[in-house]
N, C-alpha and C positions, 0 to 999 in steps of 0.2 A: 691448332686452329685451322679449319678447312679454308683453302684458298679457292679451289675449283672442284665442283662435283659434277661428274658425268653420269647420267642415268638413262635407262632405256624406256622406263614407263613411269608415269606419275605415281602409281601405286608403290613402286620401289622407293620413291622419294619420300612418300608419306610415312614410311616405316622408320625414317630417321628423325632425330630430335630437331624439329624445325627451328627452334630458338638458337641452335648452334650454327645454323646455315645462313643467318641474316647477312653476314659480311662476305659470304662465298658467292662466286659466280656459278650459276646453275646452267648446265648445258645438256640438252637432250640429244642423244645419239642413238644409232641403231645398235641392237644387242650384238650383232656380228662384229661391230667395231670394238665393243668392250671385250669380246672374246679374243680379238686380235691383240689388244693392249695388255690384257691380264696375263699373269704367269701361273694362274691356277687352271686346272682342267675344266672345272665347272663354275665359272664366275656367277655372281649373284645379281648381275644387272645394274650394278652401281660401282663406280670407281672414282677415287678422289685424290687430289693433291693437297697435302697438309704441310704447314710449316713446322719444323722441329721445335719441341718444347725446350725451354731453358729450365734445368733442374732447380735453379735458385729461385724461380718465380712461381713454381707450382705448389699447390696445397695438397699434399699427398694423403691418400686414404689410409695408409698404414702408419701414419705418424704416431698415433696414440697406442699402437700395438707393438712397437719396437721393444726388443729385449736386450739391446746393447750388442747386437751381432751384425757384422758386416761381411760381405762376400767380395773377395778379390779374384777376378778371372785373369789368369796369366796365360796369354797367348792361346786363347780358345778360338779356333778357326772354323769349326763346324757350326753353321747357323742353327741347326736343329738342337745341338747340344747347348749352345748359348741360350737360346730361347727357353729351353726346359730349365736351365739353371736359374734364369731370371724368374720364372714362374715359381720354382721351389723357394727361392730367396724371399719372394713376396709372401708366400704361404707360411714360411717359417718366422715371419716378423722381422726380417733384416731391416736395419736402419738405412743402409746404402749399399750400392754395388759399384765397385771400381773396376774398370777395364784397362788393362795395360795396352801399350802399343803392340800391334800384332794380332789383337783380337778382331774377329769379324765385326763389321758395322752393326751396332745394336739396333739400328732402324732398318736393316735389310728386311725385305718382305718375309722371308722364311723365319727370321728371328721373331718378328712381330707376331706371326701366326702361332708359333710354338709357345710364345710367352703369354698368350691369352690375356692381355691387358696389364701385365705386370709393369710395363713401362710407366704406367700412371699410378702405381701403388707406392713407389719409393724412388728416390733419386738415383739416376744412373750417370756416372761420370766416365766418359769414354776417352780413349787415346791418351792415357796418362803415362808419363815417364815414372820410373821407380822413385826418383827424387821427389815427385809430387804426391806419391801415394800417402805418405805420412801426414800431409797437410789436410787430407780428407778423413783422418781417423782421430778418435779421442786421444788425448795426451797419455792416458794410462792404459792404452790398448795392449793386448797380448796377441801376437800374430802367430797362427799355427799353419802348417802346410800339410796337405793331403799327400801321402806317399802310397802309391799303388803297388809297390814291390813287395807284396805279401804272399801271394799264391798259396802254396801248401806248406809254407815254412812254419815251424813251431814258434810259440810265443817267445821262447828264449832267443831264437834266431832273429825275431823281429826287433828285439831290443839291442842288437849289436849295432855299434856305430859304424857308418860307412867311412872309408878312408880316401875315396876318390869319387869324382863325379859320377862315373858309370855304375858305382855300387848303390847309388841313391835313386830309388825309383822315381820316375817322372822328372828327374833333374837333368837339364841340358848341360852338357859339358862345354858348351860354347857360349860363354857369357857375353853381354854387350860390353865391349872394351871401353865405351864412354862412361859407363856407370859403375863397373865393378873394379874394386881395388885389390884384386888378387895378384899373385906373382905373375911376371911376364911369361907368356907361353907362345908357341908358334902356331898361329891359326891355320897355317897351310899344311900342318903335319897330317899324315895319314892315320895317326892314332886317334881313337875316339876320346880318350881321357887325358893322355899326355902326363899322367900322374898328378893332375890338378886336384888339390885337396878342396874339400867343401867345408863350410862352417860346421861346428859341432852342435848338433841339435838332437836332443834325446827323443826316443820313440815311445809311443804309448798306444795301446789298443783303444779304439774310438769310444768304447762304452765305459772306460774309466774316466775319472774326473779330469777335465782339462778346460772347461769353460766356467770360471768362477768370477771373473771380472770382465769389463768390456773386451770383446773378442772379435778378431777378424780371422777369416779362414781363406787360405789361398788354394785354388784349384788350378792345376796346370793342364795344358792341352795334351792330347794323347799322342800327337806326332813328335813334338819337341820337348814336352815335359815341363816341369817347373824350371824357371830360370834361377841361376845362382843368386840373383838379387833377392828373390823371394826367400830363399833359405837364409841369406844374410839378415834379412829383416826379422825372421823368426828367431835367429840367434840373438839379435840385438834386443828383442822384447821378451826374452826368456820363453819363447814359444816352443812347441813340440812338433814332431812329425807324426801324423796320425795314421794308423793302419786300420783297415777293415779286413779281418781274416776271412778267407774263403776256403771251401773244401778243395782237396787235391784234384787236379785234372781240369779245373775250370779256369778260363782266361780271366784276367783282371776286369773289374767293373769299368764301364766307361765313365768319363768325367762327370756327366750329368747325374748318373746314378750315385756315384760317390758323393757328389755335392749334396744330393737330397738326403742321404743317410746321415752325413756329418752335420748338416745344418739343423735338422730336426733333433738330433742328439744334443747339439749345442744349445738349442732352444730349451730342451727339457732340463738341462743342467742349470742354465741361467734362471729359469723360472723357479727351480728348486731353491736356488740361492736367495732369490727375491722373497720367496715364501718364508724361508727360515728367518730372514732379516725382519720381515713384517711381524712374525710371531714374537721375536725378541723385543721389538718396539712396543707391541701390545702388552707384553708381560711387564715391561718397565713402567708403562703408563698405569697399569692396574696397581702396581706397588705404590 
């Protein structure tokens, strides 16, 4: 909902949906002032202040296109990456996006621009503790985690189970002590891992079957990686850690690229399940 709209010319104002501006204060200013206020290099001559939307009150455009897929962003701090992930989630038909504490503000200008309107396609729940994540997911959901520690390893290597936090790609070895019920460890130690074990979560290459029921995908930030809480949730829901194999000598994909590949593969698998279920019902009806 627009509260105040600053514009440099009336022509710029006419390009906007006037019915949406009825309750907004309209203020004409010099273009030089808009250039001063805006954080883009070439502003369009209009800038506005909006009230943030309440996800529970919006009628989202993607509601009828959902395939039972949710995205959980775990400590994503780069605004460009987060915006791109929101855009991909909307395009893949996700039902919701959950942001843990530590993620960049979803309404930060760079995130808004990179998301290209995704904020209004599906509900985004920001600043969530891990204890609240499950409240925003279906009861029968399976949570999978994206593991980028795949590099040039063979498929056999990929399926080996990690024994400590540092062996688990994208997993931070420093969990939130308020939420994680692991053994006590010394947070001041110089060691990265301190022998801290992680939950047992089997690995699978992304193109094999993993999305057969309501599914949530966790993508971790590139700096701190997946939190141990994320892997715990995957273990609790019988989820998997998903790999995207890449050729030797190439660095791992960034979080937004990995999210795009995994979300669309998840959508493909869920649609295939829905199609098979529909054909079975049709066959029974014909009998």
